[in-house]
VOTIBA-748661 format. One record per residue: residue number from 1; x, y, z of N, C-alpha, C in turn; residue in three letters. Coordinates in nm, 4 decimals, m for minus. Layout:
BEGIN
(rec NUM (X Y Z) (X Y Z) (X Y Z) ALA)
...
end
This chain:
BEGIN
(rec 1 (m2.4440 3.2124 0.7134) (m2.4402 3.0704 0.7307) (m2.3192 3.0318 0.8133) MET)
(rec 2 (m2.3371 2.9376 0.9053) (m2.2280 2.8908 0.9921) (m2.1289 2.8074 0.9104) LEU)
(rec 3 (m2.0020 2.8371 0.9227) (m1.8971 2.7635 0.8486) (m1.8090 2.6928 0.9491) SER)
(rec 4 (m1.8028 2.5607 0.9379) (m1.7225 2.4801 1.0301) (m1.5960 2.4352 0.9630) TRP)
(rec 5 (m1.4857 2.4402 1.0360) (m1.3595 2.3905 0.9872) (m1.3578 2.2392 1.0024) SER)
(rec 6 (m1.2677 2.1718 0.9287) (m1.2583 2.0250 0.9451) (m1.2294 1.9822 1.0877) PRO)
(rec 7 (m1.1518 2.0622 1.1617) (m1.1207 2.0291 1.3022) (m1.2485 2.0297 1.3859) ILE)
(rec 8 (m1.3335 2.1309 1.3631) (m1.4595 2.1348 1.4377) (m1.5476 2.0163 1.4018) LEU)
(rec 9 (m1.5471 1.9751 1.2748) (m1.6228 1.8577 1.2353) (m1.5724 1.7320 1.3065) TRP)
(rec 10 (m1.4397 1.7197 1.3174) (m1.3828 1.6044 1.3873) (m1.4242 1.6040 1.5333) LEU)
(rec 11 (m1.4183 1.7203 1.5962) (m1.4591 1.7276 1.7378) (m1.6068 1.6955 1.7538) CYS)
(rec 12 (m1.6899 1.7483 1.6638) (m1.8341 1.7216 1.6708) (m1.8625 1.5745 1.6504) ALA)
(rec 13 (m1.7932 1.5124 1.5554) (m1.8142 1.3699 1.5300) (m1.7699 1.2853 1.6489) ALA)
(rec 14 (m1.6578 1.3228 1.7092) (m1.6092 1.2478 1.8263) (m1.7066 1.2613 1.9435) LEU)
(rec 15 (m1.7554 1.3822 1.9655) (m1.8516 1.4028 2.0743) (m1.9818 1.3272 2.0487) LEU)
(rec 16 (m2.0304 1.3307 1.9247) (m2.1539 1.2597 1.8938) (m2.1366 1.1089 1.9114) ALA)
(rec 17 (m2.0237 1.0556 1.8653) (m1.9991 0.9119 1.8808) (m1.9830 0.8739 2.0281) ALA)
(rec 18 (m1.9184 0.9613 2.1059) (m1.9014 0.9317 2.2480) (m2.0358 0.9318 2.3165) ALA)
(rec 19 (m2.1272 1.0210 2.2743) (m2.2608 1.0254 2.3321) (m2.3402 0.8988 2.2968) ALA)
(rec 20 (m2.3153 0.8453 2.1757) (m2.3870 0.7246 2.1314) (m2.3221 0.5982 2.1844) MET)
(rec 21 (m2.2005 0.6072 2.2373) (m2.1244 0.4894 2.2780) (m2.1984 0.3966 2.3724) TRP)
(rec 22 (m2.2640 0.4478 2.4807) (m2.3303 0.3519 2.5700) (m2.4305 0.2594 2.4990) PRO)
(rec 23 (m2.5081 0.3141 2.4059) (m2.6045 0.2284 2.3356) (m2.5350 0.1363 2.2380) SER)
(rec 24 (m2.4287 0.1848 2.1691) (m2.3526 0.0973 2.0798) (m2.2831 m0.0121 2.1562) LEU)
(rec 25 (m2.2225 0.0231 2.2713) (m2.1524 m0.0758 2.3532) (m2.2497 m0.1848 2.3980) ASN)
(rec 26 (m2.3686 m0.1473 2.4430) (m2.4636 m0.2468 2.4862) (m2.5089 m0.3347 2.3718) ALA)
(rec 27 (m2.5186 m0.2754 2.2531) (m2.5646 m0.3531 2.1379) (m2.4597 m0.4504 2.0869) ALA)
(rec 28 (m2.3320 m0.4256 2.1179) (m2.2271 m0.5124 2.0633) (m2.1757 m0.6136 2.1640) THR)
(rec 29 (m2.2340 m0.6213 2.2820) (m2.1910 m0.7247 2.3783) (m2.2464 m0.8587 2.3362) ARG)
(rec 30 (m2.1628 m0.9565 2.3418) (m2.2057 m1.0937 2.3137) (m2.2043 m1.1241 2.1646) GLY)
(rec 31 (m2.1823 m1.2485 2.1343) (m2.1749 m1.2924 1.9958) (m2.3070 m1.2734 1.9242) ILE)
(rec 32 (m2.4188 m1.3023 1.9883) (m2.5471 m1.2908 1.9236) (m2.5728 m1.1461 1.8819) GLU)
(rec 33 (m2.5463 m1.0509 1.9674) (m2.5700 m0.9098 1.9376) (m2.4778 m0.8625 1.8259) ALA)
(rec 34 (m2.3531 m0.8989 1.8317) (m2.2579 m0.8550 1.7304) (m2.2955 m0.9157 1.5947) ALA)
(rec 35 (m2.3411 m1.0384 1.5925) (m2.3771 m1.1017 1.4673) (m2.4996 m1.0370 1.4051) ALA)
(rec 36 (m2.5856 m0.9754 1.4844) (m2.7063 m0.9146 1.4303) (m2.6825 m0.7758 1.3710) SER)
(rec 37 (m2.5649 m0.7164 1.3958) (m2.5359 m0.5828 1.3434) (m2.4810 m0.5942 1.2010) LEU)
(rec 38 (m2.4993 m0.4909 1.1208) (m2.4493 m0.4949 0.9823) (m2.3010 m0.4654 0.9746) PRO)
(rec 39 (m2.2171 m0.5533 1.0297) (m2.0724 m0.5345 1.0249) (m2.0207 m0.5580 0.8849) TRP)
(rec 40 (m1.9171 m0.4847 0.8478) (m1.8498 m0.5023 0.7207) (m1.7069 m0.5444 0.7510) ILE)
(rec 41 (m1.6565 m0.6433 0.6830) (m1.5199 m0.6852 0.7073) (m1.4250 m0.5746 0.6662) LEU)
(rec 42 (m1.3370 m0.5393 0.7562) (m1.2405 m0.4336 0.7274) (m1.1122 m0.4930 0.6712) CYS)
(rec 43 (m1.0855 m0.6141 0.7085) (m0.9591 m0.6720 0.6649) (m0.9746 m0.8233 0.6526) SER)
(rec 44 (m0.8788 m0.8780 0.5835) (m0.8700 m1.0217 0.5775) (m0.7364 m1.0580 0.6398) SER)
(rec 45 (m0.7184 m1.1838 0.6642) (m0.5900 m1.2249 0.7182) (m0.5088 m1.2884 0.6093) THR)
(rec 46 (m0.3798 m1.2821 0.6219) (m0.2930 m1.3533 0.5284) (m0.1761 m1.4100 0.6078) ASN)
(rec 47 (m0.1159 m1.5112 0.5536) (m0.0070 m1.5764 0.6252) (m0.0605 m1.6833 0.7171) GLY)
(rec 48 (0.0250 m1.7785 0.7480) (m0.0165 m1.8930 0.8272) (m0.0601 m1.8531 0.9681) GLU)
(rec 49 (0.0185 m1.7726 1.0376) (m0.0156 m1.7323 1.1730) (m0.1386 m1.6435 1.1769) ASN)
(rec 50 (m0.1483 m1.5491 1.0836) (m0.2593 m1.4541 1.0805) (m0.3913 m1.5250 1.0465) ALA)
(rec 51 (m0.3867 m1.6316 0.9742) (m0.5083 m1.7010 0.9304) (m0.5898 m1.7551 1.0499) ALA)
(rec 52 (m0.5229 m1.7823 1.1582) (m0.5957 m1.8382 1.2758) (m0.6509 m1.7281 1.3649) SER)
(rec 53 (m0.6292 m1.6031 1.3294) (m0.6745 m1.4929 1.4152) (m0.8057 m1.4337 1.3631) ARG)
(rec 54 (m0.8898 m1.3854 1.4556) (m1.0137 m1.3217 1.4129) (m0.9874 m1.1967 1.3301) PRO)
(rec 55 (m1.0888 m1.1576 1.2558) (m1.0785 m1.0392 1.1708) (m1.1294 m0.9159 1.2458) ARG)
(rec 56 (m1.0714 m0.8039 1.2048) (m1.1193 m0.6732 1.2528) (m1.2413 m0.6378 1.1671) THR)
(rec 57 (m1.3446 m0.5837 1.2307) (m1.4656 m0.5481 1.1566) (m1.5003 m0.4001 1.1793) VAL)
(rec 58 (m1.5716 m0.3438 1.0819) (m1.6015 m0.2011 1.0860) (m1.7504 m0.1783 1.0563) VAL)
(rec 59 (m1.8096 m0.0855 1.1273) (m1.9454 m0.0421 1.1013) (m1.9405 0.1064 1.0781) LYS)
(rec 60 (m1.9872 0.1528 0.9620) (m1.9941 0.2948 0.9329) (m2.1120 0.3525 1.0085) THR)
(rec 61 (m2.0853 0.4529 1.0910) (m2.1895 0.5187 1.1691) (m2.2510 0.6362 1.0950) LEU)
(rec 62 (m2.1669 0.7089 1.0210) (m2.2160 0.8248 0.9503) (m2.1129 0.8724 0.8488) ARG)
(rec 63 (m2.1603 0.9257 0.7356) (m2.0716 0.9845 0.6358) (m2.1427 1.1070 0.5809) SER)
(rec 64 (m2.0718 1.2209 0.5830) (m2.1328 1.3510 0.5459) (m2.0377 1.4287 0.4576) GLU)
(rec 65 (m2.0908 1.5045 0.3613) (m2.0039 1.5962 0.2864) (m1.9649 1.7128 0.3772) PRO)
(rec 66 (m1.8456 1.7657 0.3563) (m1.7997 1.8826 0.4307) (m1.8419 2.0069 0.3544) LEU)
(rec 67 (m1.9234 2.0905 0.4149) (m1.9768 2.2103 0.3479) (m1.8660 2.3079 0.3118) ALA)
(rec 68 (m1.7603 2.3134 0.3908) (m1.6544 2.4090 0.3661) (m1.5442 2.3578 0.2766) THR)
(rec 69 (m1.5547 2.2320 0.2332) (m1.4528 2.1720 0.1462) (m1.5204 2.0877 0.0401) ALA)
(rec 70 (m1.5651 2.1481 m0.0699) (m1.6352 2.0728 m0.1735) (m1.5576 1.9479 m0.2183) PRO)
(rec 71 (m1.6285 1.8366 m0.2297) (m1.5661 1.7100 m0.2719) (m1.5090 1.6299 m0.1570) GLY)
(rec 72 (m1.5026 1.6872 m0.0372) (m1.4487 1.6170 0.0798) (m1.5635 1.5660 0.1665) LYS)
(rec 73 (m1.5390 1.4525 0.2314) (m1.6353 1.3912 0.3220) (m1.5701 1.3632 0.4548) TYR)
(rec 74 (m1.6522 1.3519 0.5587) (m1.6092 1.3024 0.6886) (m1.6903 1.1758 0.7163) ILE)
(rec 75 (m1.6206 1.0699 0.7471) (m1.6856 0.9416 0.7740) (m1.6428 0.8946 0.9129) THR)
(rec 76 (m1.7400 0.8538 0.9928) (m1.7174 0.8071 1.1291) (m1.7485 0.6566 1.1304) VAL)
(rec 77 (m1.6528 0.5765 1.1760) (m1.6700 0.4337 1.1773) (m1.6350 0.3761 1.3148) GLN)
(rec 78 (m1.7069 0.2708 1.3548) (m1.6745 0.1955 1.4763) (m1.5964 0.0713 1.4333) LEU)
(rec 79 (m1.4736 0.0628 1.4798) (m1.3859 m0.0514 1.4483) (m1.3892 m0.1445 1.5688) VAL)
(rec 80 (m1.4375 m0.2656 1.5480) (m1.4500 m0.3649 1.6541) (m1.3414 m0.4716 1.6360) HIS)
(rec 81 (m1.2654 m0.4918 1.7421) (m1.1586 m0.5940 1.7406) (m1.1893 m0.6979 1.8464) LEU)
(rec 82 (m1.2373 m0.8148 1.8055) (m1.2545 m0.9240 1.9016) (m1.1199 m0.9602 1.9620) PRO)
(rec 83 (m1.1198 m1.0393 2.0704) (m0.9913 m1.0826 2.1267) (m0.8994 m1.1412 2.0178) PRO)
(rec 84 (m0.7743 m1.0990 2.0200) (m0.6689 m1.1446 1.9262) (m0.6883 m1.1021 1.7815) ARG)
(rec 85 (m0.7843 m1.0142 1.7515) (m0.8088 m0.9717 1.6136) (m0.6868 m0.9042 1.5542) ALA)
(rec 86 (m0.6704 m0.9228 1.4238) (m0.5565 m0.8667 1.3515) (m0.6003 m0.8111 1.2174) LEU)
(rec 87 (m0.5552 m0.6935 1.1847) (m0.5739 m0.6365 1.0520) (m0.4357 m0.6309 0.9858) SER)
(rec 88 (m0.4177 m0.6899 0.8697) (m0.2873 m0.6907 0.8038) (m0.2558 m0.5549 0.7407) PRO)
(rec 89 (m0.1422 m0.5436 0.6752) (m0.1020 m0.4139 0.6162) (m0.2101 m0.3564 0.5243) PRO)
(rec 90 (m0.2320 m0.2259 0.5398) (m0.3312 m0.1570 0.4578) (m0.3038 m0.0084 0.4521) HIS)
(rec 91 (m0.3737 0.0592 0.3611) (m0.3621 0.2026 0.3441) (m0.5039 0.2594 0.3472) VAL)
(rec 92 (m0.5195 0.3752 0.4117) (m0.6503 0.4389 0.4158) (m0.6577 0.5459 0.3078) HIS)
(rec 93 (m0.7779 0.5702 0.2557) (m0.8008 0.6658 0.1494) (m0.8264 0.8058 0.1975) GLY)
(rec 94 (m0.7792 0.8383 0.3147) (m0.7953 0.9740 0.3705) (m0.7175 0.9854 0.4988) GLY)
(rec 95 (m0.7256 1.1014 0.5631) (m0.6607 1.1220 0.6920) (m0.7518 1.0614 0.8002) ASP)
(rec 96 (m0.6944 0.9749 0.8863) (m0.7720 0.9069 0.9896) (m0.7234 0.9510 1.1278) VAL)
(rec 97 (m0.8209 0.9893 1.2103) (m0.7949 1.0119 1.3529) (m0.8707 0.9040 1.4279) THR)
(rec 98 (m0.8034 0.8306 1.5149) (m0.8630 0.7178 1.5853) (m0.8652 0.7451 1.7349) ALA)
(rec 99 (m0.9747 0.7081 1.7977) (m0.9957 0.7247 1.9425) (m1.0330 0.5873 1.9987) TYR)
(rec 100 (m0.9554 0.5351 2.0945) (m0.9796 0.4054 2.1522) (m1.0908 0.4202 2.2584) VAL)
(rec 101 (m1.2045 0.3541 2.2311) (m1.3187 0.3613 2.3212) (m1.3025 0.2665 2.4400) LEU)
(rec 102 (m1.2553 0.1484 2.4149) (m1.2315 0.0514 2.5210) (m1.1309 m0.0527 2.4759) ASN)
(rec 103 (m1.0649 m0.1131 2.5745) (m0.9640 m0.2139 2.5462) (m0.8305 m0.1486 2.5125) GLY)
(rec 104 (m0.7415 m0.2293 2.4581) (m0.6103 m0.1828 2.4144) (m0.5848 m0.2375 2.2755) THR)
(rec 105 (m0.5257 m0.1553 2.1894) (m0.4870 m0.1980 2.0566) (m0.3388 m0.1679 2.0383) VAL)
(rec 106 (m0.2755 m0.2470 1.9530) (m0.1370 m0.2227 1.9141) (m0.1357 m0.1886 1.7660) ARG)
(rec 107 (m0.0489 m0.0953 1.7303) (m0.0486 m0.0451 1.5940) (0.0916 m0.0082 1.5508) SER)
(rec 108 (0.1191 m0.0275 1.4218) (0.2399 0.0245 1.3610) (0.1979 0.0921 1.2333) GLU)
(rec 109 (0.2149 0.2227 1.2280) (0.1724 0.2975 1.1096) (0.2625 0.4182 1.0864) HIS)
(rec 110 (0.2640 0.4649 0.9629) (0.3353 0.5881 0.9220) (0.4828 0.5850 0.9568) ALA)
(rec 111 (0.5453 0.4643 0.9601) (0.6857 0.4566 0.9900) (0.7222 0.4737 1.1362) GLY)
(rec 112 (0.6229 0.4846 1.2227) (0.6470 0.5020 1.3651) (0.6694 0.3659 1.4310) LEU)
(rec 113 (0.7322 0.3624 1.5489) (0.7487 0.2339 1.6188) (0.6141 0.1757 1.6613) PRO)
(rec 114 (0.6103 0.0466 1.6855) (0.4892 m0.0174 1.7361) (0.4501 0.0503 1.8663) VAL)
(rec 115 (0.3210 0.0782 1.8799) (0.2736 0.1453 2.0025) (0.1435 0.0791 2.0467) ALA)
(rec 116 (0.1207 0.0838 2.1762) (m0.0067 0.0341 2.2339) (m0.0888 0.1560 2.2743) ALA)
(rec 117 (m0.2182 0.1501 2.2435) (m0.3117 0.2568 2.2758) (m0.4255 0.1994 2.3569) TYR)
(rec 118 (m0.4513 0.2543 2.4739) (m0.5589 0.2079 2.5614) (m0.6753 0.3066 2.5572) SER)
(rec 119 (m0.7866 0.2675 2.6217) (m0.9064 0.3492 2.6228) (m0.8711 0.4952 2.6544) ALA)
(rec 120 (m0.9248 0.5856 2.5743) (m0.9022 0.7270 2.5912) (m0.7880 0.7832 2.5080) GLY)
(rec 121 (m0.7047 0.6949 2.4511) (m0.5924 0.7411 2.3689) (m0.6361 0.7692 2.2252) ALA)
(rec 122 (m0.5662 0.8601 2.1604) (m0.5930 0.8917 2.0210) (m0.4639 0.8820 1.9396) MET)
(rec 123 (m0.4792 0.8492 1.8114) (m0.3635 0.8560 1.7206) (m0.4142 0.8982 1.5821) PHE)
(rec 124 (m0.3198 0.9446 1.4994) (m0.3525 0.9952 1.3681) (m0.2748 0.9169 1.2628) HIS)
(rec 125 (m0.3424 0.8829 1.1524) (m0.2792 0.8178 1.0393) (m0.2921 0.9111 0.9198) GLU)
(rec 126 (m0.1826 0.9746 0.8771) (m0.1895 1.0646 0.7615) (m0.2255 0.9888 0.6331) PRO)
(rec 127 (m0.2955 1.0543 0.5466) (m0.3365 0.9974 0.4167) (m0.2148 0.9372 0.3448) TYR)
(rec 128 (m0.2363 0.8160 0.2914) (m0.1330 0.7527 0.2078) (m0.0271 0.6768 0.2835) GLY)
(rec 129 (m0.0239 0.6830 0.4164) (0.0772 0.6087 0.4908) (0.0310 0.4625 0.5104) THR)
(rec 130 (0.1277 0.3762 0.5194) (0.0958 0.2340 0.5372) (0.0729 0.2046 0.6847) THR)
(rec 131 (m0.0372 0.1340 0.7112) (m0.0671 0.0833 0.8462) (m0.0189 m0.0626 0.8413) HIS)
(rec 132 (0.1007 m0.0866 0.8965) (0.1619 m0.2168 0.8855) (0.0794 m0.3266 0.9524) GLU)
(rec 133 (0.0243 m0.2970 1.0678) (m0.0672 m0.3886 1.1333) (m0.1478 m0.3166 1.2378) PHE)
(rec 134 (m0.2576 m0.3746 1.2761) (m0.3469 m0.3203 1.3791) (m0.4050 m0.4414 1.4476) PHE)
(rec 135 (m0.3876 m0.4514 1.5792) (m0.4330 m0.5738 1.6473) (m0.4845 m0.5452 1.7862) GLU)
(rec 136 (m0.5619 m0.6411 1.8349) (m0.6036 m0.6467 1.9742) (m0.5212 m0.7583 2.0375) ASN)
(rec 137 (m0.4254 m0.7245 2.1224) (m0.3390 m0.8281 2.1784) (m0.4033 m0.9133 2.2883) PRO)
(rec 138 (m0.5200 m0.8707 2.3373) (m0.5834 m0.9417 2.4505) (m0.6384 m1.0773 2.4031) SER)
(rec 139 (m0.6207 m1.1745 2.4887) (m0.6745 m1.3099 2.4651) (m0.8219 m1.3171 2.5046) GLU)
(rec 140 (m0.8721 m1.2215 2.5867) (m1.0056 m1.2349 2.6419) (m1.0983 m1.1129 2.6216) THR)
(rec 141 (m1.0410 m0.9949 2.6031) (m1.1225 m0.8727 2.5959) (m1.1275 m0.8169 2.4539) GLU)
(rec 142 (m1.2444 m0.7707 2.4131) (m1.2577 m0.7013 2.2850) (m1.2066 m0.5587 2.3011) SER)
(rec 143 (m1.1827 m0.4934 2.1883) (m1.1467 m0.3520 2.1867) (m1.2315 m0.2828 2.0798) ALA)
(rec 144 (m1.2623 m0.1573 2.1019) (m1.3396 m0.0783 2.0057) (m1.2704 0.0546 1.9852) ASP)
(rec 145 (m1.2642 0.0964 1.8591) (m1.1975 0.2204 1.8216) (m1.2925 0.3008 1.7319) VAL)
(rec 146 (m1.3029 0.4297 1.7586) (m1.3786 0.5193 1.6757) (m1.2802 0.5784 1.5746) LEU)
(rec 147 (m1.3067 0.5599 1.4441) (m1.2205 0.6096 1.3394) (m1.2924 0.7207 1.2649) ALA)
(rec 148 (m1.2298 0.8365 1.2564) (m1.2874 0.9502 1.1860) (m1.1965 0.9793 1.0676) ILE)
(rec 149 (m1.2516 0.9688 0.9467) (m1.1735 0.9854 0.8257) (m1.2220 1.1047 0.7446) THR)
(rec 150 (m1.1289 1.1897 0.7037) (m1.1571 1.2970 0.6099) (m1.1048 1.2490 0.4749) ILE)
(rec 151 (m1.1897 1.2434 0.3731) (m1.1536 1.1830 0.2463) (m1.2247 1.2482 0.1298) HIS)
(rec 152 (m1.1749 1.2170 0.0101) (m1.2396 1.2616 m0.1138) (m1.3688 1.1831 m0.1339) GLU)
(rec 153 (m1.4647 1.2437 m0.1973) (m1.5886 1.1734 m0.2320) (m1.5573 1.0490 m0.3124) GLU)
(rec 154 (m1.6150 0.9338 m0.2720) (m1.5957 0.8079 m0.3454) (m1.4679 0.7352 m0.3154) GLY)
(rec 155 (m1.3857 0.7831 m0.2252) (m1.2572 0.7181 m0.1940) (m1.2784 0.5828 m0.1306) ALA)
(rec 156 (m1.1891 0.4882 m0.1583) (m1.1869 0.3592 m0.0882) (m1.1227 0.3874 0.0461) THR)
(rec 157 (m1.1968 0.3638 0.1560) (m1.1467 0.4006 0.2861) (m1.0355 0.3092 0.3368) LEU)
(rec 158 (m1.0372 0.1809 0.2995) (m0.9325 0.0878 0.3407) (m0.8970 m0.0008 0.2209) THR)
(rec 159 (m0.7686 m0.0025 0.1852) (m0.7201 m0.0902 0.0785) (m0.6129 m0.1799 0.1371) ARG)
(rec 160 (m0.6376 m0.3100 0.1340) (m0.5412 m0.4068 0.1852) (m0.4225 m0.4165 0.0915) LEU)
(rec 161 (m0.3049 m0.4346 0.1488) (m0.1815 m0.4520 0.0721) (m0.1456 m0.5991 0.0736) LEU)
(rec 162 (m0.1597 m0.6635 m0.0382) (m0.1323 m0.8077 m0.0462) (0.0102 m0.8340 m0.0862) ASP)
end
């Protein structure tokens, strides 16, 4: 039987999502198309300034158990950030590798300085680290990020810190 390491699973998930991206991108253009998709709110806003900003939304594309790591799962999600979207402080329930599909996002996580990531860039969020904020700084362009999470079965993938 073929045995895949978690790294191979991540690569396979990234390649599969990249192959699906043209159809997902076409489906998410425009308010009408985005509203028809089964988006799940990833975050809420808090604070006076944040309350006026759009929310970051997430669509789970796939979640599978890892054959080589009993009790572990790999979940692939599309994170959509409308113009000016903001996600407040949160923690993820697993190790997250993120790939920016389009646009630019700004992020502060794992005690690192604030950084901007544009299309084609990747970053990693180790399990248990605080993601201080995640935003789309553009006033006019949306951004989309592919998030690949390795986590325990039943884990809460995103927990907001209030």
